[in-house]
C-alpha positions as CSV (number, residue, x, y, z in Angstrom):
1,X,62.6,-26.1,-85.6
2,X,62.4,-24.7,-82.1
3,X,65.2,-27.0,-81.0
4,X,67.4,-25.8,-83.8
5,X,66.7,-22.2,-83.0
6,X,67.6,-22.9,-79.3
7,X,70.9,-24.4,-80.2
8,X,71.7,-21.5,-82.5
9,X,70.8,-19.0,-79.8
10,X,73.1,-20.8,-77.3
11,X,75.9,-20.7,-79.9
12,X,75.4,-17.0,-80.7
13,X,75.3,-16.1,-77.0
14,X,78.4,-18.1,-76.2
15,X,80.3,-16.5,-79.1
16,X,79.2,-13.0,-78.0
17,X,80.3,-13.8,-74.4
18,X,83.7,-15.1,-75.6
19,X,84.3,-12.0,-77.7
20,X,83.7,-9.7,-74.7
21,X,85.4,-12.0,-72.2
22,X,86.9,-11.1,-69.8
23,X,85.3,-7.8,-68.8
24,X,86.1,-8.0,-65.1
25,X,88.8,-9.7,-62.9
26,X,89.0,-13.5,-62.9
27,X,89.3,-15.3,-59.6
28,X,91.6,-18.3,-59.4
29,X,91.0,-20.5,-56.4
30,X,94.1,-22.5,-55.4
31,X,93.4,-25.9,-53.7
32,X,96.5,-25.8,-51.6
33,X,98.5,-23.4,-49.3
34,X,101.3,-21.1,-50.5
35,X,104.7,-22.6,-51.1
36,X,103.8,-25.7,-53.0
37,X,103.8,-26.4,-56.8
38,X,100.1,-25.7,-57.2
39,X,100.4,-22.2,-55.6
40,X,103.6,-21.5,-57.5
41,X,102.1,-22.2,-60.9
42,X,99.0,-20.2,-60.1
43,X,101.0,-17.1,-59.2
44,X,103.5,-17.4,-62.0
45,X,100.8,-17.9,-64.7
46,X,98.2,-15.5,-63.3
47,X,100.4,-12.4,-63.9
48,X,101.1,-13.5,-67.5
49,X,97.5,-14.5,-68.2
50,X,96.3,-11.2,-66.8
51,X,98.5,-9.3,-69.3
52,X,97.3,-11.4,-72.2
53,X,93.6,-11.3,-71.3
54,X,93.5,-7.6,-70.3
55,X,92.1,-8.3,-66.8
56,X,93.6,-9.0,-63.4
57,X,93.7,-12.7,-62.4
58,X,93.2,-12.7,-58.6
59,X,94.8,-15.7,-56.8
60,X,93.0,-17.0,-53.7
61,X,94.2,-20.0,-51.6
62,X,91.1,-22.1,-50.6
63,X,92.5,-24.9,-48.5
64,X,90.7,-27.9,-47.1
65,X,89.8,-31.5,-47.5
66,X,92.9,-32.4,-49.6
67,X,91.8,-29.9,-52.3
68,X,88.1,-31.0,-52.4
69,X,86.9,-27.7,-50.8
70,X,88.2,-25.5,-53.6
71,X,87.1,-28.1,-56.2
72,X,83.5,-28.3,-55.1
73,X,83.3,-24.5,-54.8
74,X,84.4,-24.0,-58.3
75,X,82.2,-26.8,-59.6
76,X,79.2,-25.0,-58.2
77,X,80.3,-21.5,-59.4
78,X,78.6,-19.7,-62.3
79,X,80.0,-21.2,-65.6
80,X,81.1,-17.8,-66.9
81,X,84.9,-18.1,-66.8
82,X,85.3,-15.7,-63.9
83,X,85.9,-18.5,-61.2
84,X,88.6,-20.9,-62.0
85,X,90.5,-23.7,-60.1
86,X,94.2,-24.4,-59.8
87,X,94.7,-28.0,-58.6
88,X,97.3,-30.7,-58.5
89,X,97.1,-34.3,-59.7
90,X,95.2,-34.9,-56.5
91,X,92.2,-33.7,-58.6
92,X,92.4,-37.1,-60.4
93,X,93.2,-39.1,-57.2
94,X,90.6,-37.8,-54.7
95,X,87.4,-39.3,-56.3
96,X,88.9,-42.8,-55.8
97,X,90.4,-42.1,-52.4
98,X,87.4,-40.4,-50.8
99,X,84.0,-42.1,-50.3
100,X,82.5,-38.7,-51.4
101,X,85.0,-36.2,-52.8
102,X,82.1,-33.9,-53.7
103,X,82.7,-33.9,-57.5
104,X,83.0,-36.0,-60.6
105,X,86.3,-35.2,-62.3
106,X,85.1,-36.0,-65.8
107,X,81.7,-34.2,-65.5
108,X,81.7,-31.4,-63.0
109,X,84.6,-29.3,-64.3
110,X,86.2,-28.6,-67.7
111,X,90.0,-29.0,-68.0
112,X,91.5,-25.7,-69.3
113,X,95.2,-26.8,-69.2
114,X,97.6,-29.2,-67.5
115,X,100.3,-26.6,-67.2
116,X,103.4,-28.4,-65.9
117,X,104.5,-31.4,-64.1
118,X,107.3,-32.4,-61.6
119,X,108.8,-35.7,-60.5
120,X,108.2,-36.7,-56.9
121,X,111.3,-36.9,-54.7
122,X,112.1,-39.4,-51.9
123,X,114.1,-37.3,-49.4
124,X,115.2,-37.2,-45.8
125,X,116.3,-34.5,-43.3
126,X,120.1,-34.2,-43.7
127,X,120.6,-35.4,-40.1
128,X,118.8,-38.7,-40.8
129,X,121.3,-41.5,-41.2
130,X,120.2,-42.9,-44.6
131,X,122.5,-41.8,-47.4
132,X,120.9,-44.0,-50.1
133,X,117.5,-45.4,-50.9
134,X,118.7,-48.9,-49.9
135,X,119.8,-47.6,-46.5
136,X,116.4,-46.0,-46.1
137,X,114.7,-49.3,-47.0
138,X,116.7,-51.2,-44.3
139,X,115.9,-48.6,-41.7
140,X,112.1,-48.7,-42.4
141,X,112.2,-52.5,-42.0
142,X,114.1,-52.4,-38.7
143,X,112.3,-49.6,-36.8
144,X,109.0,-47.7,-36.6
145,X,109.3,-44.6,-38.8
146,X,107.0,-42.0,-40.4
147,X,107.0,-40.1,-43.7
148,X,105.6,-36.7,-44.7
149,X,103.6,-35.8,-47.8
150,X,101.9,-32.6,-48.9
151,X,98.6,-34.3,-48.2
152,X,96.4,-37.4,-48.4
153,X,95.7,-38.2,-52.1
154,X,98.6,-36.2,-53.5
155,X,100.8,-38.1,-55.9
156,X,103.8,-37.8,-53.5
157,X,101.6,-39.6,-50.9
158,X,100.8,-42.4,-53.4
159,X,104.4,-42.7,-54.7
160,X,105.7,-43.2,-51.2
161,X,102.8,-45.5,-50.3
162,X,103.6,-47.7,-53.3
163,X,107.3,-47.8,-52.6
164,X,107.3,-48.1,-48.8
165,X,104.2,-50.4,-48.3
166,X,103.8,-52.3,-51.6
167,X,107.4,-52.8,-52.6
168,X,109.1,-52.8,-49.2
169,X,106.3,-54.1,-47.0
170,X,107.4,-51.5,-44.4
171,X,105.2,-50.6,-41.4
172,X,105.6,-46.9,-41.8
173,X,103.2,-44.1,-40.8
174,X,101.9,-41.5,-43.3
175,X,101.9,-37.9,-41.9
176,X,99.8,-35.8,-44.3
177,X,100.3,-32.1,-44.2
178,X,98.1,-29.4,-45.7
179,X,100.3,-28.6,-48.6
180,X,104.0,-28.8,-49.6
181,X,104.9,-25.6,-47.7
182,X,103.9,-27.1,-44.3
183,X,105.4,-30.5,-45.3
184,X,108.8,-28.8,-45.9
185,X,108.5,-27.1,-42.5
186,X,107.8,-30.5,-40.8
187,X,110.7,-32.2,-42.6
188,X,113.1,-29.3,-41.6
189,X,112.1,-29.9,-38.0
190,X,112.6,-33.7,-38.4
191,X,108.9,-34.3,-37.6
192,X,109.0,-36.6,-39.5
193,X,112.5,-37.0,-41.0
194,X,111.4,-38.8,-44.2
195,X,109.3,-37.3,-47.0
196,X,108.1,-37.5,-50.5
197,X,107.3,-34.2,-52.3
198,X,107.2,-32.7,-55.8
199,X,110.4,-30.9,-56.8
200,X,109.7,-27.2,-56.3
201,X,108.7,-27.4,-52.6
202,X,111.9,-28.9,-51.2
203,X,114.3,-27.9,-54.0
204,X,116.0,-24.9,-52.2
205,X,116.5,-27.0,-49.1
206,X,118.0,-29.8,-51.2
207,X,120.4,-27.3,-52.8
208,X,121.4,-25.9,-49.4
209,X,122.1,-29.3,-47.9
210,X,119.3,-29.3,-45.4
211,X,117.5,-32.2,-47.2
212,X,119.1,-35.2,-48.9
213,X,117.4,-36.4,-52.0
214,X,117.6,-40.2,-52.4
215,X,115.5,-40.9,-55.6
216,X,113.2,-39.3,-58.1
217,X,110.1,-40.7,-59.8
218,X,110.8,-39.4,-63.3
219,X,111.8,-41.3,-66.4
220,X,115.2,-39.6,-66.4
221,X,117.4,-37.9,-63.8
222,X,116.5,-34.2,-63.2
223,X,119.0,-31.7,-64.6
224,X,118.8,-29.8,-61.3
225,X,119.9,-32.9,-59.4
226,X,122.0,-35.0,-61.8
227,X,123.5,-37.2,-59.0
228,X,120.1,-38.4,-57.7
229,X,119.0,-41.7,-59.4
230,X,115.6,-42.5,-60.6
231,X,113.5,-45.2,-59.0
232,X,113.7,-47.1,-62.2
233,X,117.5,-47.1,-62.0
234,X,117.3,-48.4,-58.5
235,X,115.2,-51.4,-59.4
236,X,111.6,-50.1,-59.3
237,X,110.4,-50.2,-62.9
238,X,107.1,-48.5,-63.7
239,X,107.3,-46.0,-60.9
240,X,107.3,-43.0,-63.2
241,X,104.9,-40.7,-61.2
242,X,104.4,-37.0,-61.6
243,X,102.7,-34.2,-59.7
244,X,101.0,-32.0,-62.2
245,X,99.3,-28.7,-61.9
246,X,96.2,-27.8,-63.9
247,X,93.6,-25.1,-64.4
248,X,89.9,-26.0,-64.5
249,X,86.6,-24.2,-65.1
250,X,83.1,-25.1,-64.1
251,X,81.3,-27.5,-66.4
252,X,79.1,-25.6,-68.8
253,X,81.5,-22.8,-69.3
254,X,81.1,-21.8,-73.0
255,X,83.8,-23.6,-75.0
256,X,84.8,-20.4,-76.6
257,X,85.8,-19.0,-73.2
258,X,87.6,-22.2,-72.2
259,X,89.4,-22.1,-75.6
260,X,90.4,-18.5,-74.9
261,X,91.8,-19.4,-71.5
262,X,93.7,-22.4,-73.0
263,X,95.2,-20.2,-75.7
264,X,96.3,-17.7,-73.0
265,X,98.1,-20.4,-71.1
266,X,99.8,-21.7,-74.2
267,X,101.0,-18.2,-75.1
268,X,102.1,-17.4,-71.6
269,X,104.2,-20.6,-71.5
270,X,106.3,-19.3,-74.4
271,X,107.7,-16.4,-72.4
272,X,111.4,-16.8,-71.9
273,X,111.4,-15.5,-68.3
274,X,108.6,-17.9,-67.3
275,X,110.4,-20.8,-69.0
276,X,113.6,-20.0,-67.0
277,X,111.7,-19.8,-63.8
278,X,109.9,-23.1,-64.3
279,X,113.2,-24.8,-65.2
280,X,114.9,-23.6,-62.1
281,X,112.0,-25.1,-60.0
282,X,112.2,-28.4,-61.8
283,X,108.9,-27.9,-63.6
284,X,108.4,-29.6,-67.0
285,X,105.9,-27.6,-69.2
286,X,103.1,-29.8,-70.4
287,X,100.4,-27.4,-71.7
288,X,98.5,-28.7,-74.7
289,X,95.3,-27.9,-76.7
290,X,91.9,-28.7,-75.2
291,X,91.3,-32.1,-76.6
292,X,94.7,-33.5,-75.6
293,X,94.2,-31.9,-72.1
294,X,90.8,-33.6,-71.6
295,X,92.2,-36.9,-72.8
296,X,95.1,-36.7,-70.4
297,X,92.9,-35.9,-67.4
298,X,90.6,-38.8,-68.1
299,X,93.7,-41.1,-68.4
300,X,95.0,-39.8,-65.1
301,X,91.7,-40.4,-63.3
302,X,91.8,-44.0,-64.5
303,X,95.5,-44.5,-63.6
304,X,95.3,-43.1,-60.1
305,X,92.1,-45.0,-59.4
306,X,94.1,-48.2,-60.1
307,X,97.0,-47.0,-57.8
308,X,94.7,-46.2,-54.9
309,X,93.2,-49.7,-55.2
310,X,96.6,-51.5,-55.5
311,X,98.2,-49.6,-52.6
312,X,95.2,-49.7,-50.3
313,X,95.6,-46.0,-49.7
314,X,93.0,-44.5,-47.4
315,X,92.0,-41.1,-46.1
316,X,94.1,-40.9,-42.9
């Protein structure tokens, strides 16, 4: 009887909290620096969610340890819905890549929404001689080169690792940056001249001609770059990799609150101005209800665990 009363009390308290939630500003910790897809999504969605929830959503970049710093901080935060995490697909990668990432992706946080995804792009500085992916392959096999990624454990890192080292057997050095913004700056300086990044980070420089895109990791060509072939078209089947951006709450956050946040994301994603902005940045909306979101995250953790093992990727 006491156990039943306890469960009922928890339910009633959770329902009451959800009805009054939020009653103060929400803090959204972003696992990467400004300028990359994770930060872009956090800032685009925070304004819309703030309007829908009636409270300000404050975005704070908490950078370090390939996203693990922000993740562990949110995992340890009070499970009341006032401290949230915005992370990339590295959330699903890091537990396999690091000996101790500091969190269990399936137990320590609750997935609120996987908001959007982008294909990864193999690209070079415009001054680099490779005009096609095949020309790049030949150059990587004939000389010592290096490639940039937004960071160790990001899906651009693993897409490139899989292509360059598993498929090409190239002796190429990985240069991890602390986010897409710094990686773009490095590639602009030609240090290094080769990179793999999700679409939004390098897109303006691709459009301006400073970068040359050689291939994309999507199932179909991107409308924003119709002349750039997919890896599948170029003879690399199965390399359909995406960088996604998701929101997470500490485990134990009342389901009613997580549901309210998920509903706010789903509603925000219907705004025409937001849709247009995401399309211009090559984001594909992916927000779904909670069950589908949780199932997807579990599947991604399993998938990237296999990729880490197959590529032999390590923390550089």
